[in-house]
C-alpha positions as CSV (number, residue, x, y, z in Angstrom):
1,M,-0.1,-0.3,-0.1
2,K,1.2,3.3,-0.8
3,L,1.0,5.6,2.0
4,P,-0.3,9.4,1.7
5,K,2.0,12.6,2.7
6,I,-1.5,14.2,3.4
7,I,-4.2,13.2,4.9
8,P,-8.5,14.3,6.3
9,I,-8.4,13.7,10.4
10,F,-11.6,13.0,11.7
11,P,-11.0,14.7,15.6
12,L,-13.7,12.2,17.7
13,S,-13.8,12.4,20.6
14,N,-13.5,9.2,23.2
15,F,-12.5,7.6,20.4
16,I,-9.5,5.4,19.8
17,I,-8.6,2.8,16.6
18,F,-5.5,0.7,16.9
19,P,-3.7,-0.6,14.0
20,K,-5.1,-4.3,12.8
21,T,-8.2,-3.5,14.4
22,T,-11.9,-2.8,12.6
23,V,-14.7,-0.1,13.9
24,P,-17.8,0.9,12.6
25,L,-18.7,4.6,12.3
26,N,-21.9,6.7,11.8
27,I,-20.9,9.8,9.7
28,F,-23.8,12.2,9.6
29,E,-22.0,15.7,10.0
30,P,-22.4,17.4,7.0
31,R,-18.2,17.9,6.6
32,Y,-17.5,14.5,7.1
33,V,-20.2,13.2,4.6
34,D,-18.0,15.5,2.5
35,M,-14.5,14.1,3.5
36,I,-16.3,10.4,2.9
37,N,-17.3,11.2,-0.3
38,D,-13.9,12.8,-0.9
39,I,-11.8,9.6,-0.3
40,M,-14.5,7.0,-1.7
41,K,-13.0,8.3,-5.2
42,S,-9.8,8.0,-4.3
43,N,-7.6,5.8,-1.9
44,K,-10.4,5.3,1.4
45,L,-7.6,6.7,3.9
46,F,-8.6,9.0,6.5
47,G,-7.2,9.3,9.9
48,M,-8.6,9.1,13.1
49,A,-6.9,11.1,16.3
50,Q,-8.1,12.1,19.4
51,P,-8.9,16.1,20.6
52,K,-6.5,17.1,23.8
53,T,-8.0,20.8,23.9
54,T,-10.1,23.0,22.0
55,K,-9.1,27.0,21.1
56,N,-11.6,29.3,20.4
57,L,-11.3,31.1,17.0
58,G,-13.9,33.5,16.5
59,D,-17.2,31.7,16.8
60,A,-15.5,28.4,16.0
61,K,-14.0,26.2,18.6
62,I,-11.4,24.2,16.9
63,P,-9.6,21.1,18.6
64,I,-6.2,20.6,19.0
65,L,-5.4,17.3,18.4
66,H,-2.8,14.8,19.9
67,N,0.2,14.2,18.0
68,V,-0.3,10.6,17.3
69,G,-3.3,9.1,15.6
70,C,-4.5,6.0,13.3
71,L,-4.8,5.9,9.8
72,G,-7.8,4.1,8.8
73,K,-9.1,2.2,5.2
74,I,-12.5,2.2,4.7
75,I,-13.7,-1.5,3.8
76,S,-17.5,-1.5,3.9
77,F,-19.8,1.8,3.2
78,K,-23.7,1.8,3.4
79,E,-25.7,4.7,2.5
80,T,-29.0,5.5,4.9
81,D,-31.9,7.0,3.7
82,D,-31.9,10.3,5.8
83,G,-27.7,10.9,4.3
84,R,-26.0,9.5,6.7
85,Y,-22.7,6.9,5.9
86,L,-22.6,3.5,7.6
87,I,-19.0,2.5,7.5
88,E,-16.7,0.0,8.8
89,L,-13.0,1.3,9.5
90,K,-10.1,-0.5,9.8
91,G,-6.7,0.3,11.4
92,I,-3.5,0.1,9.4
93,I,-0.8,2.0,10.5
94,R,-0.4,4.7,13.4
95,F,1.0,8.4,12.3
96,E,2.3,11.4,13.6
97,I,1.3,15.2,13.2
98,I,4.2,17.3,11.2
99,K,1.5,20.0,10.1
100,E,-2.2,21.1,9.2
101,I,-3.1,21.9,5.7
102,N,-4.8,25.0,4.6
103,S,-7.1,23.9,2.4
104,N,-11.1,25.2,1.1
105,K,-12.2,21.9,2.3
106,K,-14.9,21.8,5.1
107,Y,-12.8,19.2,6.8
108,R,-9.3,19.4,7.9
109,E,-6.3,18.1,6.4
110,F,-2.9,17.1,7.9
111,E,0.7,16.5,6.6
112,I,2.0,13.2,8.6
113,N,4.3,10.8,8.7
114,F,4.7,7.5,9.4
115,N,8.9,7.1,10.4
116,N,8.2,5.4,13.9
117,F,5.5,3.8,12.9
118,S,6.5,0.8,10.3
119,D,6.3,-2.3,12.4
120,D,2.5,-1.5,12.6
121,L,2.6,-3.0,9.1
122,N,4.3,-6.3,9.5
123,E,1.9,-8.8,8.7
124,K,3.5,-11.9,10.5
125,K,1.5,-14.0,12.3
126,E,2.9,-15.2,15.7
127,D,2.0,-18.7,17.4
128,L,0.4,-18.0,20.5
129,K,-0.9,-20.6,23.2
130,F,-4.3,-19.5,24.5
131,S,-3.1,-20.1,27.7
132,D,0.1,-18.0,27.7
133,L,-3.1,-15.1,26.5
134,E,-5.0,-16.1,29.7
135,L,-1.6,-15.6,32.2
136,I,-1.2,-11.8,30.4
137,F,-4.5,-10.5,30.7
138,K,-5.9,-12.3,33.5
139,D,-6.5,-8.9,35.5
140,L,-7.9,-7.5,32.5
141,R,-9.6,-10.0,32.1
142,L,-11.5,-9.6,35.6
143,L,-11.5,-5.7,35.1
144,F,-13.7,-6.3,31.9
145,E,-16.1,-8.6,33.3
146,K,-16.5,-6.7,36.5
147,K,-16.9,-3.4,34.2
148,G,-19.5,-5.3,32.2
149,F,-17.8,-5.4,29.4
150,I,-18.4,-9.0,27.4
151,I,-15.7,-10.2,25.4
152,N,-15.8,-13.7,23.5
153,W,-12.4,-14.6,24.6
154,R,-12.4,-17.7,22.6
155,D,-12.6,-15.8,19.4
156,L,-9.5,-14.2,20.1
157,E,-7.7,-17.2,20.5
158,K,-8.1,-17.3,16.3
159,Q,-6.0,-14.0,15.8
160,S,-2.4,-12.7,16.3
161,L,-0.6,-11.7,19.1
162,D,-0.9,-8.5,17.9
163,E,-4.4,-8.3,16.7
164,I,-5.1,-9.3,20.0
165,I,-3.4,-6.3,22.4
166,N,-4.5,-3.8,20.2
167,A,-8.7,-4.9,19.9
168,L,-8.1,-5.0,24.3
169,A,-6.2,-1.9,24.4
170,M,-8.8,-0.2,22.5
171,T,-12.3,-2.1,23.5
172,S,-10.5,-1.5,27.6
173,P,-12.7,-0.2,30.4
174,F,-9.9,2.7,30.8
175,S,-9.9,6.2,30.1
176,L,-9.3,8.1,26.8
177,E,-5.9,9.1,28.5
178,E,-4.7,5.6,29.3
179,K,-6.1,4.3,25.7
180,Q,-3.6,7.3,24.2
181,V,-0.6,6.1,25.6
182,L,-1.2,2.8,24.6
183,L,-1.5,4.3,20.9
184,E,1.7,5.8,21.5
185,A,3.6,3.0,22.7
186,K,6.1,2.0,20.2
187,N,5.6,-1.5,19.4
188,L,3.7,-4.6,20.8
189,N,6.0,-5.3,23.8
190,V,6.1,-1.9,24.9
191,R,2.2,-1.8,24.8
192,K,1.9,-5.1,26.7
193,T,3.9,-3.6,29.5
194,K,2.1,-0.5,29.8
195,I,-1.2,-2.6,29.4
196,A,0.3,-4.6,33.1
197,E,1.4,-1.1,34.3
198,I,-2.1,0.7,34.0
199,L,-3.6,-2.5,35.6
200,N,-1.7,-1.4,38.4
201,T,-2.8,1.7,39.1
202,Y,-6.7,0.0,39.6
203,S,-7.1,-1.0,43.0
204,Y,-7.7,-4.4,44.2
205,D,-11.5,-3.8,44.8
206,E,-11.8,-3.2,41.0
207,F,-11.2,-7.2,40.6
208,E,-13.6,-10.1,41.7
209,N,-11.9,-11.2,44.5
210,T,-13.0,-14.8,43.8
211,T,-11.6,-17.9,44.0
212,L,-11.8,-20.1,40.4
213,Q,-12.5,-23.9,41.5
C-alpha cells in the first residue's frame, strides 16, 4: 500500500482506533459526509485522532489534536435513507502529525509521517498459546467482567498476538488518556507492558475477589 503524505483527519472525542482492528462509524455531520465522499473516490483512507483541547477561533472551537493518531481504510460502506454513511474502518498504521494544511475544504487535512510506526504494517502471525494469553490478561479479563464489558475470548484465540493486544487496548474500560498512552507505545512489547502498568493503578477492589475452583 502506498501511504499518503497528506490525509484528512476525523477528530472524534472519546474514540481511538488501533492498527489491525476494525470499528463501525456513523457519519452524519455534513463536513465529514463531504470527507467520505471525497475519499471514496480516491484511496478510501483517512486518519482518526483524539482532540486534547479546543481553542476558540472567532465563533468556532477548533480541536487541538493529540500528535499521534491512526490511519484507517474504509472496508465497508452503506448510505442510509436519511443521508448518513455507515462505514467500517480498519486501522492500518499509526502516524505522527507534522502540521495542518490550509485548504478550502470543510474538513481538516494534515501533513503526517509514519516513520516511527513501520512495524504496524508487519503481517507476520505469531504463535500464541491461549493459556499464555489468559496469563497475560488475567487481571484485564477480570476488570472487563467487573465493568460489564463482554469479550468473546475464544474468538480472540484465532487472531495474532498484536491483533489481540490492540483489540483489547481499544475496547478496554481504560480512560481515554490511558488509551492514548497505549496508542503511542512504540511497539507491541511496550504496549503489553503499558497495559500491565495501567492495570496496576486500578485498586484490587476493581477486580472480583473470588477463587476459581
